[in-house]
C-alpha positions as CSV (number, residue, x, y, z in Angstrom):
1,M,-144.1,5.4,-53.9
2,N,-141.2,3.4,-52.6
3,G,-138.1,2.5,-54.6
4,Q,-138.7,-1.2,-54.4
5,L,-142.1,-1.0,-55.9
6,I,-140.7,1.1,-58.8
7,N,-138.0,-1.5,-59.3
8,E,-140.6,-4.3,-59.4
9,L,-142.6,-2.4,-61.9
10,E,-139.6,-1.8,-64.1
11,E,-138.8,-5.5,-64.1
12,L,-142.2,-6.0,-65.8
13,G,-141.4,-3.5,-68.5
14,G,-143.5,-0.9,-66.7
15,E,-143.1,2.6,-65.6
16,I,-145.0,5.5,-64.0
17,R,-145.6,8.3,-66.5
18,P,-147.2,11.8,-66.0
19,A,-150.5,12.0,-67.8
20,S,-153.0,14.7,-68.8
21,L,-155.9,13.0,-67.1
22,K,-156.5,15.2,-64.1
23,K,-152.7,15.7,-64.0
24,C,-152.4,12.2,-62.5
25,D,-149.9,9.5,-63.2
26,E,-150.4,6.4,-65.3
27,I,-148.9,2.9,-65.1
28,V,-147.6,1.9,-68.5
29,I,-146.8,-1.8,-69.1
30,D,-145.0,-2.8,-72.3
31,Q,-144.6,-6.6,-72.9
32,P,-143.8,-8.6,-76.1
33,G,-147.4,-9.9,-76.2
34,F,-149.3,-6.8,-75.2
35,S,-149.2,-3.2,-73.8
36,A,-151.5,-1.8,-71.2
37,I,-152.2,1.5,-69.4
38,I,-153.7,2.0,-66.0
39,A,-154.8,5.5,-65.1
40,L,-154.4,6.1,-61.4
41,W,-157.0,8.8,-61.5
42,G,-160.2,6.7,-61.1
43,G,-158.3,3.4,-61.3
44,H,-159.2,3.0,-64.9
45,L,-157.7,0.2,-67.0
46,K,-157.4,2.7,-69.8
47,S,-155.9,0.6,-72.7
48,F,-155.1,-3.0,-73.5
49,I,-153.5,-3.7,-76.8
50,P,-152.6,-7.3,-77.8
51,A,-149.6,-7.5,-80.1
52,G,-150.6,-6.8,-83.7
53,Q,-154.2,-5.9,-82.9
54,E,-156.4,-2.9,-82.2
55,D,-157.0,-1.8,-78.6
56,L,-159.6,-3.9,-76.9
57,L,-160.7,-0.7,-75.1
58,F,-162.1,2.5,-76.4
59,Q,-160.8,6.0,-75.4
60,S,-162.7,9.1,-76.4
61,A,-160.6,11.9,-78.0
62,N,-162.7,14.4,-76.0
63,H,-161.2,14.9,-72.6
64,G,-164.3,16.5,-71.1
65,G,-164.1,19.2,-68.4
66,D,-161.4,19.8,-65.8
67,G,-163.6,19.6,-62.7
68,R,-163.2,16.7,-60.3
69,F,-166.5,15.1,-61.3
70,D,-166.2,15.6,-65.0
71,R,-166.0,12.3,-66.8
72,R,-163.9,10.9,-69.6
73,H,-165.3,8.0,-71.6
74,M,-162.5,5.4,-71.8
75,G,-161.4,1.9,-70.7
76,V,-163.0,0.4,-67.6
77,P,-164.4,2.9,-65.2
78,V,-165.4,1.6,-61.8
79,C,-169.0,2.7,-60.8
80,W,-169.2,2.3,-57.0
81,P,-170.9,2.6,-54.5
82,W,-173.8,3.7,-56.6
83,F,-174.7,3.2,-60.3
84,G,-176.3,6.1,-62.2
85,A,-177.6,9.1,-60.3
86,N,-177.4,9.2,-56.5
87,E,-181.0,8.7,-55.2
88,D,-180.5,11.0,-52.2
89,H,-178.3,13.8,-53.5
90,D,-178.9,15.4,-56.9
91,D,-175.6,17.2,-56.7
92,Y,-173.5,14.1,-56.2
93,P,-171.6,12.7,-59.3
94,A,-173.1,10.1,-61.5
95,H,-171.9,6.5,-61.0
96,G,-170.4,6.9,-57.6
97,L,-167.1,8.0,-56.2
98,A,-164.5,5.4,-57.2
99,R,-163.9,6.8,-60.7
100,Y,-163.2,10.4,-59.5
101,F,-160.3,9.9,-57.0
102,R,-156.7,9.0,-57.2
103,W,-155.9,5.3,-56.5
104,E,-152.4,4.1,-55.4
105,L,-150.2,1.4,-56.7
106,I,-149.5,-1.2,-53.9
107,E,-148.1,-4.2,-55.8
108,A,-146.4,-5.1,-59.1
109,G,-145.2,-8.6,-59.9
110,R,-146.2,-11.8,-61.6
111,F,-148.6,-14.7,-61.0
112,K,-147.1,-18.2,-60.8
113,N,-147.8,-18.8,-64.5
114,G,-146.0,-15.6,-65.5
115,D,-149.0,-13.3,-66.1
116,V,-148.4,-9.7,-65.0
117,K,-150.0,-8.6,-61.7
118,I,-150.8,-5.0,-60.8
119,V,-152.7,-4.1,-57.6
120,I,-154.1,-0.7,-56.9
121,R,-156.1,0.6,-53.9
122,L,-158.5,3.3,-52.9
123,A,-159.1,3.9,-49.2
124,S,-161.8,6.3,-48.0
125,E,-159.7,7.4,-45.1
126,N,-157.2,9.0,-47.4
127,H,-159.7,11.3,-49.0
128,P,-161.7,13.8,-46.8
129,L,-164.1,14.5,-49.6
130,I,-165.1,10.9,-49.9
131,E,-165.7,10.7,-46.1
132,E,-167.9,13.8,-46.4
133,M,-170.0,12.3,-49.2
134,W,-170.0,8.7,-48.0
135,P,-169.5,8.4,-44.2
136,L,-169.1,4.5,-44.3
137,A,-165.4,3.6,-44.3
138,F,-164.2,1.3,-47.1
139,E,-161.2,0.0,-48.9
140,L,-161.3,-0.9,-52.6
141,R,-158.8,-2.9,-54.5
142,Q,-158.3,-3.9,-58.2
143,V,-156.1,-6.8,-59.1
144,F,-155.3,-6.7,-62.8
145,R,-154.1,-9.9,-64.5
146,L,-152.5,-9.1,-67.9
147,S,-151.3,-11.5,-70.6
148,S,-151.2,-11.8,-74.3
149,K,-154.5,-13.6,-74.2
150,G,-156.4,-10.7,-72.5
151,F,-157.0,-9.2,-69.1
152,S,-158.9,-9.8,-65.9
153,I,-160.0,-7.5,-63.1
154,N,-160.8,-8.6,-59.6
155,F,-162.5,-5.7,-58.0
156,S,-163.0,-6.1,-54.2
157,A,-164.8,-3.8,-51.8
158,A,-164.3,-4.1,-48.0
159,N,-166.8,-2.5,-45.6
160,L,-164.7,-1.2,-42.8
161,S,-167.6,0.5,-41.0
162,D,-170.0,-0.9,-38.3
163,K,-173.0,-0.5,-40.5
164,S,-174.4,-2.4,-43.5
165,M,-173.4,-0.7,-46.8
166,P,-175.9,-0.5,-49.7
167,I,-174.2,-1.0,-53.0
168,S,-175.0,-0.8,-56.7
169,E,-172.0,-1.1,-59.0
170,A,-170.5,-1.8,-62.5
171,L,-167.3,-2.3,-64.3
172,H,-168.4,0.1,-67.0
173,T,-166.3,-1.3,-69.8
174,Y,-166.0,0.6,-73.1
175,F,-165.2,-2.1,-75.7
176,N,-163.5,-0.9,-78.9
177,V,-165.3,-2.0,-82.1
178,A,-164.6,-1.1,-85.7
179,D,-168.3,-0.2,-86.3
180,N,-171.1,-0.9,-83.9
181,Q,-173.5,-1.1,-86.8
182,V,-172.2,-4.6,-87.6
183,A,-170.8,-5.6,-84.2
184,E,-172.9,-8.2,-82.3
185,V,-173.4,-9.1,-78.7
186,H,-174.1,-12.8,-78.1
187,G,-175.1,-14.7,-75.0
188,L,-178.0,-12.5,-73.7
189,E,-180.7,-14.1,-75.8
190,Q,-183.8,-15.0,-73.8
191,V,-182.7,-12.9,-70.8
192,T,-185.1,-10.3,-69.4
193,Y,-183.9,-6.7,-69.5
194,V,-185.1,-3.3,-68.3
195,D,-185.1,-0.9,-71.2
196,K,-184.4,2.6,-69.8
197,L,-185.1,4.2,-73.2
198,D,-188.6,2.7,-73.2
199,N,-190.0,3.9,-69.8
200,N,-188.2,1.1,-68.0
201,S,-190.3,-1.5,-69.7
202,R,-189.3,-5.2,-69.2
203,Q,-188.5,-7.0,-72.4
204,K,-186.7,-10.2,-73.6
205,S,-184.4,-10.6,-76.6
206,D,-185.2,-13.3,-79.1
207,S,-181.8,-13.0,-80.8
208,L,-178.3,-11.5,-80.6
209,V,-178.0,-7.7,-80.2
210,T,-177.1,-5.8,-83.3
211,P,-176.6,-3.0,-84.3
212,C,-175.1,-2.0,-80.9
213,E,-176.3,1.7,-80.7
214,S,-178.9,3.7,-78.9
215,M,-179.1,1.3,-76.0
216,D,-179.5,1.6,-72.3
217,R,-180.5,-1.8,-71.0
218,V,-180.1,-3.7,-67.7
219,Y,-180.2,-7.5,-68.1
220,V,-181.2,-8.9,-64.8
221,S,-180.1,-12.3,-63.5
222,S,-177.8,-12.4,-66.5
223,P,-175.4,-15.3,-67.4
224,E,-171.8,-15.6,-66.5
225,E,-170.5,-15.5,-70.1
226,Y,-171.2,-13.5,-73.2
227,E,-169.3,-12.0,-76.0
228,I,-168.9,-9.3,-78.7
229,R,-168.3,-10.4,-82.3
230,D,-166.6,-7.9,-84.5
231,P,-166.4,-8.9,-88.2
232,V,-164.3,-5.9,-89.2
233,F,-161.6,-6.5,-86.6
234,N,-162.1,-10.3,-87.1
235,R,-162.3,-11.0,-83.4
236,R,-164.4,-12.2,-80.6
237,L,-164.2,-10.6,-77.1
238,V,-165.3,-13.2,-74.7
239,M,-166.3,-12.0,-71.2
240,Q,-166.7,-14.2,-68.1
241,V,-167.9,-12.7,-64.8
242,E,-168.2,-13.6,-61.2
243,G,-170.1,-11.8,-58.5
244,S,-172.2,-10.0,-61.1
245,Q,-176.0,-10.6,-61.4
246,S,-176.7,-7.8,-63.9
247,T,-175.3,-7.0,-67.4
248,V,-175.6,-3.4,-68.7
249,L,-175.6,-2.6,-72.4
250,W,-175.1,1.0,-73.2
251,N,-174.4,3.2,-76.2
252,P,-175.8,6.8,-76.6
253,G,-176.5,6.6,-80.4
254,P,-176.2,9.6,-82.7
255,E,-178.8,11.9,-81.3
256,L,-177.8,11.7,-77.6
257,T,-174.1,11.9,-78.5
258,K,-174.7,15.3,-80.3
259,L,-176.2,16.6,-77.0
260,R,-173.1,15.7,-75.0
261,T,-170.1,17.9,-74.4
262,D,-167.8,15.0,-73.4
263,M,-167.8,12.9,-76.6
264,E,-167.2,13.6,-80.2
265,D,-170.3,13.4,-82.5
266,D,-169.2,10.2,-84.4
267,E,-167.5,8.3,-81.5
268,Y,-170.6,6.4,-80.6
269,R,-169.9,4.2,-83.7
270,R,-166.6,3.0,-82.2
271,F,-167.7,1.4,-78.9
272,V,-170.3,-0.7,-77.1
273,C,-170.4,-0.8,-73.3
274,V,-171.0,-4.3,-71.9
275,E,-170.8,-4.0,-68.1
276,A,-170.5,-6.5,-65.4
277,A,-172.8,-5.1,-62.8
278,N,-175.2,-5.4,-59.8
279,V,-177.9,-2.8,-60.2
280,L,-181.7,-2.4,-59.9
281,T,-183.1,-5.5,-58.2
282,D,-179.6,-7.0,-58.2
283,A,-178.2,-4.3,-55.9
284,Y,-177.1,-5.7,-52.5
285,E,-175.6,-4.8,-49.1
286,I,-172.1,-5.5,-47.7
287,A,-172.3,-6.4,-44.0
288,P,-169.9,-4.7,-41.6
289,G,-166.5,-6.2,-41.9
290,A,-167.4,-8.1,-45.1
291,I,-165.8,-8.0,-48.5
292,H,-167.6,-8.4,-51.9
293,Q,-165.8,-9.3,-55.1
294,L,-166.7,-8.5,-58.7
295,K,-164.6,-10.2,-61.3
296,L,-164.3,-9.7,-65.1
297,K,-162.2,-11.8,-67.4
298,V,-161.8,-10.7,-71.1
299,R,-160.2,-12.9,-73.7
300,H,-159.7,-12.0,-77.4
301,K,-160.0,-14.6,-80.2
302,Q,-160.4,-14.7,-83.9
303,L,-163.9,-15.1,-85.2
304,T,-163.1,-18.6,-86.4
305,E,-161.4,-19.6,-83.2
306,S,-163.4,-21.8,-80.7
């Protein structure tokens, strides 16, 4: 990493720190209105803490295994170029490749309005194992926009190959809640979803989602805005998306959590995953030379705030 880039990061109140996650560095930003951590392993936005508040994002205390494809549940993992299990290779990792390789910092600065800007990149040509598992060349970028009001992620995927690239994907966001028994997801009422815990049956919600546990749902043709309401933390987390046709709600619940080796038994109570996605019938293809963007914007407000 060049010295100019390090200086630009330092001007933002940022630094590169060694981290325990796969022995890979993290970008740490400390501003008067917020602090944030971006793990270069997997390109996770790991933490975002507005001043005087709890973290918007959940991080499991369980670090999981040390293998390349062992997962840790935290922040905003990028699931790409496939979501869930690979249909053709049982031995390939769940949720694609992007979350299991080191990304590189390529830009640190500010937007015109003063918001912090961090850009990271993952290029397939830099990782022989990626090229072995996914022979279609690509370049991924995440542009993080960080301010006291919240964060946004502009995730872009460029197909550098001469063949069409089939894609299913998600920004698998672990939102931190005080207690998912009383947290509520609003905005997905009357939207059809596929319930993976009920033989992939198609259902429709009549009301808001609560409690937010024991769920594995894919809302298809979903809206561009929805939110989590947390009465204990007294806040609303408002999500706006672009380039996303699906919304995934996931929480393993108490029984499945006990079967896992990468999550503590009681941690399911402290998060709900609400994911901007393109999966199932909303999967798509990127034409040769084309770029697709998936955008997520998260704002935090008090419950009484409009």
